[in-house]
N, C-alpha and C positions, 0 to 999 in steps of 0.2 A: 671809149674808156680802154686802157691797155690793161689786160689782165695776164698776170704771170701764172705759172703752173700751180704755184702755191696758193694763188687766189681763187682759182677755179675749184680745186677739190679741198673742201673744209674739212672733211673727216668722215669716219665711218659712222653709220646708224646702227647702234647695238641694242636690238630687241629681240625678243624670242622669235619672232618671224624671220629676221635677218639672220639669226643663227640657223634656222631650219632650212632657209634658201640656201645659205653657204654650205651645209654638210649634205643636203640632198641633191640640189642642182648646180652646185659650185658657182653660185651667184653671190655678188656683193652689192650691199647698198651703201652709198656714200652720199653726203649732203655736198651740193655744189652751189656756185654763185648763181644769183638769179638771172644773170645776163649771159651765162654760158650755154651754149648748145651742145648738140651730141658730138660734132667733130672737135670742139675744143676740149670737151671732157675725154674723148678717147685719145687726143694727143697727149694730154696731161698725164693720164694714167699710163700710156705706153712710156713716157718719159721718167716719170717718178719711179714705177716699180718694175721697169724691164719686162712688160708682159704684152701679150697681143690680145685685143679685145675683139670679140665675136659680135656681140650686140648689146646696145644700150637703149634703155626704155626710161624716160624722163617723167617725173610726177611732181606736179606743182600741189602743195598742201596748204590751202587758204587758212589763215588765222581764224580762229573761233571768237565770236562775240559774246561778251558776257558784260553783267552790270556789276559795279563795285557798291561800296556801302552807301553811297550817296546817289544811288540810282543813274550813274553816269556810264555809258556804253564805253566799253574798252575792248579794243581788237587785239587779238593775240598776233604773234608773229608768223608770217607766211615763210614757207621754206620750199626749196626745190631739192629733190631727191633723184638720184640716178640708179637704176638697177643695172649692174653690169654683169654680162656673161663673158667669162673668158674662153679662150680656144683651149683645146685639149692639151695638157702638158704644162699648163701655167696655172699658178696659184698666188694668191695674196692672203697672208695669215693675219688680217687685221683683227679677226675676232679673238684669236689665241694671244694676242698681246695684253689683253684686258685682263687676263686671269680666269675667264669663263670658258670652260671646256666641257666635253661631253660627260666625263665623269661626275660632275655636279648635277647633270639632269638625270643620271640613272641611280644615284643614291636614294635609299629610301629614308623616310623620316624616321629617326629614332625616338622612341617614346621617352620622354622626360620624366625621371622618377624623382620624387621629394624625399629628401633625407628627413627621418624622424626627428621630432625634436624631443630632446631628453635634457 
């Protein structure tokens, strides 16, 4: 199967853990094609974003099994994730494009006051 660079890297995974890895360790988590290996992911990221990749770790998360209303077993989707560590001086701002930033994490919740009914 011929994979293009756009088929290999499907997109960033945006979770709290991904945000912490990005801010502390300068790592990025992306979802990749199931048939992609480390060298293909490295080549695709370097061509797409003009960065140098230092290290790649690949994780396969198997789909969970559950029962539906008729007691039939349904299996969830299996995905493949890559945790990318970039070399010093390079960065990809994938999490900043979603509107999620550090100021949201640091804000304290404001107590909600109810208006009196008159």
